[in-house]
C-alpha positions in Angstrom: 56.2 96.4 134.7 55.5 93.1 134.5 52.9 93.5 137.2 51.2 96.0 135.1 50.4 94.2 131.6 50.3 90.3 133.7 47.0 92.3 135.6 45.6 93.8 132.1 46.0 90.2 130.7 43.8 89.2 134.2 41.1 91.8 133.3 41.1 90.7 129.2 40.7 87.5 130.3 37.5 87.6 133.0 36.0 90.3 130.2 36.1 87.9 127.6 35.4 85.0 130.2 31.8 87.3 131.4 31.4 88.2 128.0 30.6 84.4 126.6 29.0 83.8 130.0 26.3 86.5 129.1 26.2 85.2 125.5 25.9 81.7 126.9 22.8 82.5 129.8 21.1 84.4 126.6 21.0 81.4 124.3 20.2 79.1 127.7 17.4 82.2 127.5 16.1 81.6 124.6 16.4 77.8 124.2 15.7 76.7 126.9 13.7 79.1 129.2 14.0 81.7 131.9 14.5 78.8 134.3 17.2 77.2 132.3 19.1 80.5 132.4 18.6 81.9 135.8 20.6 77.7 137.0 23.3 78.7 135.1 23.6 82.0 136.5 23.0 81.3 139.7 25.7 78.3 139.0 28.4 80.5 138.0 28.0 83.2 141.0 28.6 79.8 143.0 31.2 78.9 141.5 32.6 82.3 141.5 32.8 83.0 144.9 35.1 80.3 145.6 38.2 82.1 144.0 40.9 82.8 146.1 41.4 86.6 147.5 43.8 89.1 145.9 46.0 89.0 148.7 46.3 85.6 150.7 45.0 86.5 154.7 48.1 84.7 155.8 49.5 88.0 154.8 48.7 89.0 158.0 51.1 86.4 160.2 53.2 87.3 162.4 57.3 86.9 160.6 59.0 86.0 164.0 59.2 83.0 165.6 60.4 81.7 168.6 59.3 84.9 170.4 59.2 83.6 174.4 56.4 83.8 176.1 57.1 86.1 178.4 59.2 88.5 176.5 57.8 91.9 177.3 55.3 93.8 174.6 55.9 95.7 172.1 55.9 99.8 173.2 56.7 100.7 169.7 56.4 100.1 165.8 58.3 101.4 162.7 56.7 101.0 158.5 58.3 101.1 155.5 57.2 100.7 152.0 58.2 99.0 149.3 56.4 99.8 146.1 56.3 97.0 143.6 54.1 98.7 140.4 52.1 101.7 140.8 48.9 101.8 143.0 50.6 98.3 144.1 52.5 97.8 147.7 53.7 95.9 150.2 53.6 97.2 154.1 56.5 95.9 156.5 55.2 97.3 160.2 58.1 95.5 162.9 56.5 95.6 166.4 59.1 96.3 168.8 59.9 96.5 172.7 61.9 99.8 173.0 64.0 100.1 176.9 65.8 102.9 176.7 67.2 102.7 173.2 67.1 98.7 172.7 64.8 97.0 170.8 63.6 93.9 171.6 61.6 92.8 168.2 58.2 91.5 169.0 56.3 90.9 165.7 57.1 91.1 161.7 54.5 91.2 159.4 54.4 91.8 155.7 51.0 93.8 154.8 50.4 93.6 150.8 48.2 97.2 150.1 46.8 98.5 147.2 45.1 96.6 144.0 46.4 92.9 143.3 44.6 92.0 140.4 46.2 88.7 139.5 49.0 88.6 142.0 49.2 86.7 145.8 52.0 87.0 148.2 52.1 84.6 151.2 54.9 85.9 153.7 56.8 83.0 154.5 59.5 84.1 157.5 61.2 87.5 158.5 64.0 88.2 160.2 64.5 92.1 162.0 67.9 93.1 163.8 69.0 96.1 165.4 71.6 97.8 163.8 72.3 101.6 166.3 69.6 103.4 165.3 68.2 101.7 163.1 66.2 98.3 162.1 67.2 96.2 159.7 64.3 94.3 158.4 64.8 90.9 156.1 61.3 89.2 154.8 61.0 86.1 152.3 57.4 85.8 150.4 55.3 84.0 147.8 54.6 86.0 144.7 51.8 83.7 142.7 50.9 84.8 139.1 47.6 83.7 138.7 45.6 84.2 135.9 41.4 83.5 137.1 42.0 82.0 140.6 44.6 79.4 138.6 48.9 80.1 139.5 50.4 79.9 136.2 53.5 80.5 138.3 55.6 81.4 141.4 58.4 83.4 142.7 60.1 83.5 146.2 61.3 86.7 146.3 63.7 88.6 149.7 63.0 92.4 150.8 65.1 93.6 152.9 65.5 97.0 154.3 65.8 99.7 157.0 63.4 100.8 159.6 63.8 103.7 162.5 64.0 102.9 165.9 61.3 105.1 167.0 60.7 106.3 170.9 58.5 104.3 172.9 54.7 105.1 174.1 53.9 106.2 177.0 
Protein backbone atom coordinates (compact mmCIF):
# COMPACT_ATOMS: atom_id res chain seq x y z
CA UNK A 1 0.00 0.00 0.00
CA UNK A 2 2.83 2.38 0.80
CA UNK A 3 4.23 1.77 -2.71
CA UNK A 4 0.97 3.02 -4.24
CA UNK A 5 0.88 6.06 -1.94
CA UNK A 6 4.52 6.86 -2.79
CA UNK A 7 3.78 6.58 -6.52
CA UNK A 8 0.76 8.89 -6.12
CA UNK A 9 2.92 11.44 -4.28
CA UNK A 10 5.52 11.12 -7.04
CA UNK A 11 2.85 11.84 -9.69
CA UNK A 12 1.57 14.83 -7.70
CA UNK A 13 5.06 16.34 -7.41
CA UNK A 14 5.81 15.73 -11.10
CA UNK A 15 2.47 17.26 -12.12
CA UNK A 16 3.13 20.32 -9.97
CA UNK A 17 6.59 20.77 -11.48
CA UNK A 18 5.23 20.49 -15.03
CA UNK A 19 2.55 23.07 -14.17
CA UNK A 20 5.15 25.48 -12.72
CA UNK A 21 7.54 25.03 -15.65
CA UNK A 22 4.73 25.67 -18.17
CA UNK A 23 3.83 28.92 -16.40
CA UNK A 24 7.50 29.92 -16.25
CA UNK A 25 7.82 29.32 -20.01
CA UNK A 26 4.67 31.37 -20.62
CA UNK A 27 6.06 34.27 -18.56
CA UNK A 28 9.35 34.10 -20.46
CA UNK A 29 7.43 34.09 -23.76
CA UNK A 30 5.50 37.22 -22.79
CA UNK A 31 8.31 39.19 -21.14
CA UNK A 32 11.52 37.99 -22.82
CA UNK A 33 10.39 36.62 -26.18
CA UNK A 34 10.16 33.34 -28.00
CA UNK A 35 13.90 32.65 -28.00
CA UNK A 36 14.17 32.74 -24.22
CA UNK A 37 11.09 30.52 -23.81
CA UNK A 38 12.41 28.00 -26.35
CA UNK A 39 15.86 28.00 -24.71
CA UNK A 40 14.22 27.42 -21.31
CA UNK A 41 12.16 24.53 -22.71
CA UNK A 42 15.18 22.97 -24.40
CA UNK A 43 17.22 23.23 -21.20
CA UNK A 44 14.44 21.48 -19.25
CA UNK A 45 14.30 18.68 -21.82
CA UNK A 46 18.06 18.18 -21.63
CA UNK A 47 18.01 18.08 -17.82
CA UNK A 48 15.03 15.73 -17.79
CA UNK A 49 16.66 13.29 -20.19
CA UNK A 50 19.41 12.60 -17.65
CA UNK A 51 17.01 11.34 -14.99
CA UNK A 52 17.32 7.71 -13.93
CA UNK A 53 14.91 5.13 -15.21
CA UNK A 54 12.34 3.51 -12.94
CA UNK A 55 14.18 0.22 -13.17
CA UNK A 56 17.93 0.03 -13.01
CA UNK A 57 19.64 -1.85 -15.85
CA UNK A 58 21.75 -3.62 -13.21
CA UNK A 59 18.64 -5.73 -12.53
CA UNK A 60 19.59 -8.01 -15.41
CA UNK A 61 22.90 -9.37 -14.16
CA UNK A 62 23.49 -12.88 -12.88
CA UNK A 63 23.25 -13.00 -9.08
CA UNK A 64 25.18 -16.25 -8.74
CA UNK A 65 28.88 -15.64 -8.23
CA UNK A 66 31.70 -18.07 -8.88
CA UNK A 67 30.18 -20.18 -11.65
CA UNK A 68 33.10 -22.17 -13.11
CA UNK A 69 33.88 -21.48 -16.75
CA UNK A 70 33.72 -25.19 -17.62
CA UNK A 71 30.27 -25.74 -16.05
CA UNK A 72 27.68 -27.11 -18.50
CA UNK A 73 25.28 -24.66 -20.09
CA UNK A 74 21.78 -24.48 -18.68
CA UNK A 75 19.14 -26.72 -20.23
CA UNK A 76 16.21 -25.82 -17.95
CA UNK A 77 14.74 -22.82 -16.18
CA UNK A 78 12.06 -21.94 -13.64
CA UNK A 79 10.33 -18.69 -12.73
CA UNK A 80 8.50 -17.31 -9.75
CA UNK A 81 6.67 -14.02 -9.22
CA UNK A 82 6.94 -11.79 -6.16
CA UNK A 83 4.00 -9.38 -5.92
CA UNK A 84 5.11 -5.94 -4.72
CA UNK A 85 1.87 -3.99 -5.20
CA UNK A 86 -0.97 -4.03 -7.75
CA UNK A 87 0.65 -3.69 -11.16
CA UNK A 88 4.24 -4.22 -9.97
CA UNK A 89 6.11 -7.43 -9.34
CA UNK A 90 9.57 -8.93 -9.35
CA UNK A 91 10.19 -12.03 -11.42
CA UNK A 92 12.77 -14.54 -10.20
CA UNK A 93 14.33 -16.51 -13.05
CA UNK A 94 16.58 -19.48 -12.32
CA UNK A 95 18.65 -21.15 -15.02
CA UNK A 96 20.28 -24.50 -14.35
CA UNK A 97 21.61 -27.67 -15.94
CA UNK A 98 19.29 -30.59 -15.11
CA UNK A 99 20.82 -34.07 -15.44
CA UNK A 100 18.80 -37.02 -14.13
CA UNK A 101 16.92 -34.84 -11.64
CA UNK A 102 20.06 -33.18 -10.27
CA UNK A 103 20.27 -29.43 -10.94
CA UNK A 104 23.52 -27.50 -11.31
CA UNK A 105 22.72 -23.76 -10.97
CA UNK A 106 23.91 -21.51 -13.81
CA UNK A 107 22.07 -18.26 -13.26
CA UNK A 108 19.68 -16.42 -10.98
CA UNK A 109 18.06 -13.20 -12.14
CA UNK A 110 15.72 -10.72 -10.42
CA UNK A 111 13.71 -8.86 -13.05
CA UNK A 112 11.25 -6.02 -12.33
CA UNK A 113 7.93 -6.03 -14.20
CA UNK A 114 5.20 -3.41 -14.17
CA UNK A 115 5.08 0.31 -13.44
CA UNK A 116 7.73 1.30 -10.90
CA UNK A 117 7.11 5.03 -10.48
CA UNK A 118 9.44 6.46 -7.82
CA UNK A 119 11.00 3.08 -7.01
CA UNK A 120 14.12 1.28 -8.20
CA UNK A 121 15.32 -2.20 -7.35
CA UNK A 122 19.00 -3.07 -7.64
CA UNK A 123 19.72 -6.78 -7.14
CA UNK A 124 22.85 -7.43 -5.08
CA UNK A 125 23.29 -11.14 -4.58
CA UNK A 126 21.48 -14.44 -4.67
CA UNK A 127 21.69 -18.10 -3.82
CA UNK A 128 20.07 -21.15 -5.45
CA UNK A 129 20.04 -24.68 -4.01
CA UNK A 130 18.20 -27.87 -4.84
CA UNK A 131 16.10 -29.58 -2.18
CA UNK A 132 14.34 -32.66 -3.54
CA UNK A 133 12.37 -31.81 -6.66
CA UNK A 134 12.37 -28.08 -5.89
CA UNK A 135 14.85 -25.23 -6.01
CA UNK A 136 15.16 -22.81 -3.09
CA UNK A 137 16.20 -19.26 -3.97
CA UNK A 138 17.29 -16.33 -1.84
CA UNK A 139 17.97 -12.87 -3.26
CA UNK A 140 18.88 -9.52 -1.76
CA UNK A 141 18.08 -6.23 -3.46
CA UNK A 142 18.32 -2.53 -2.64
CA UNK A 143 14.93 -0.82 -2.87
CA UNK A 144 15.35 2.91 -3.49
CA UNK A 145 12.44 5.29 -2.89
CA UNK A 146 12.97 8.24 -5.22
CA UNK A 147 11.22 11.55 -5.64
CA UNK A 148 11.85 13.24 -9.00
CA UNK A 149 14.99 11.12 -9.53
CA UNK A 150 16.49 11.86 -6.10
CA UNK A 151 16.80 8.99 -3.63
CA UNK A 152 14.89 9.91 -0.47
CA UNK A 153 15.68 6.71 1.37
CA UNK A 154 16.54 3.11 0.64
CA UNK A 155 16.02 -0.27 2.20
CA UNK A 156 17.65 -3.64 1.72
CA UNK A 157 15.10 -6.35 1.08
CA UNK A 158 15.50 -10.10 1.04
CA UNK A 159 13.28 -12.43 -0.97
CA UNK A 160 13.16 -16.20 -0.66
CA UNK A 161 10.97 -18.91 -2.10
CA UNK A 162 10.65 -22.12 -4.03
CA UNK A 163 10.82 -22.93 -7.73
CA UNK A 164 9.77 -26.22 -9.35
CA UNK A 165 12.46 -28.37 -10.92
CA UNK A 166 11.50 -28.58 -14.59
CA UNK A 167 12.26 -31.18 -17.22
CA UNK A 168 15.34 -30.29 -19.28
CA UNK A 169 15.00 -29.08 -22.84
CA UNK A 170 16.28 -31.47 -25.51
